[in-house]
C-alpha positions in Angstrom: 117.3 -31.8 122.1 115.1 -34.8 121.5 112.1 -33.0 122.8 112.8 -30.0 120.5 113.0 -32.3 117.4 109.8 -34.1 118.5 107.9 -30.8 119.0 109.2 -29.4 115.7 108.2 -32.5 113.8 104.8 -32.5 115.4 104.3 -28.8 114.4 105.3 -29.5 110.8 103.1 -32.6 110.6 100.2 -30.7 112.0 100.7 -27.9 109.5 100.9 -30.4 106.6 97.7 -32.1 107.8 95.8 -28.9 107.9 97.2 -27.8 104.5 96.2 -31.1 103.0 92.7 -31.0 104.5 92.2 -27.4 103.2 93.4 -28.5 99.8 91.0 -31.5 99.7 88.1 -29.3 100.8 88.6 -26.3 98.6 90.5 -28.0 95.7 87.4 -28.6 93.7 86.1 -25.0 93.8 89.4 -23.0 93.5 91.7 -22.7 90.6 95.1 -23.6 92.0 98.1 -21.4 91.3 100.9 -19.9 93.3 98.7 -17.2 95.0 96.0 -19.7 96.0 98.7 -22.0 97.4 100.2 -19.2 99.4 96.8 -18.2 100.8 96.1 -21.8 101.7 99.5 -22.0 103.4 98.8 -18.9 105.4 95.4 -20.1 106.5 96.8 -23.5 107.3 99.5 -21.8 109.4 97.0 -19.8 111.4 94.7 -22.8 112.0 97.5 -25.2 112.8 98.9 -22.7 115.3 95.6 -22.5 117.2 95.2 -26.3 117.1 98.8 -26.7 118.3 98.2 -24.5 121.3 95.7 -27.0 122.6 97.0 -30.3 121.3 100.7 -29.9 121.7 100.6 -28.2 125.2 102.2 -31.2 127.1 105.0 -31.4 124.6 105.5 -27.7 124.6 105.6 -27.7 128.4 108.3 -30.4 128.4 110.3 -28.4 125.9 110.1 -25.2 128.0 111.2 -27.2 131.1 114.2 -28.6 129.2 115.2 -25.2 128.0 114.9 -23.7 131.5 117.0 -26.5 133.0 119.7 -25.9 130.3 119.6 -22.1 130.8 120.0 -22.6 134.6 122.9 -24.9 134.1 124.6 -22.5 131.7 124.1 -19.6 134.1 125.6 -21.5 137.0 128.6 -22.5 134.9 129.0 -18.9 133.8 128.8 -17.6 137.3 131.3 -20.2 138.5 133.8 -19.1 135.7 133.3 -15.5 136.6 133.9 -16.1 140.3 137.0 -18.1 139.5 138.3 -15.3 137.3 137.6 -12.6 139.9 139.2 -14.7 142.6 142.4 -15.5 140.6 
């Protein structure tokens, strides 16, 4: 679960960095209200998602591997319990 927390934190921090950068760039020219903030958040979400595909790939691969190992372990335990139930 440590990798999950690390990956999630990295994604949130990347989003906040992109949002802050967009706010710094366009803050002088736009009148800020709830709608502008929402549009900025949506754009930041799209940009940070594309950037995360490239930058966070090693961390995402580690997370996927950890999930696959856990799923395999759970499947083996389930199969063992099912065999024990069928045999008994």
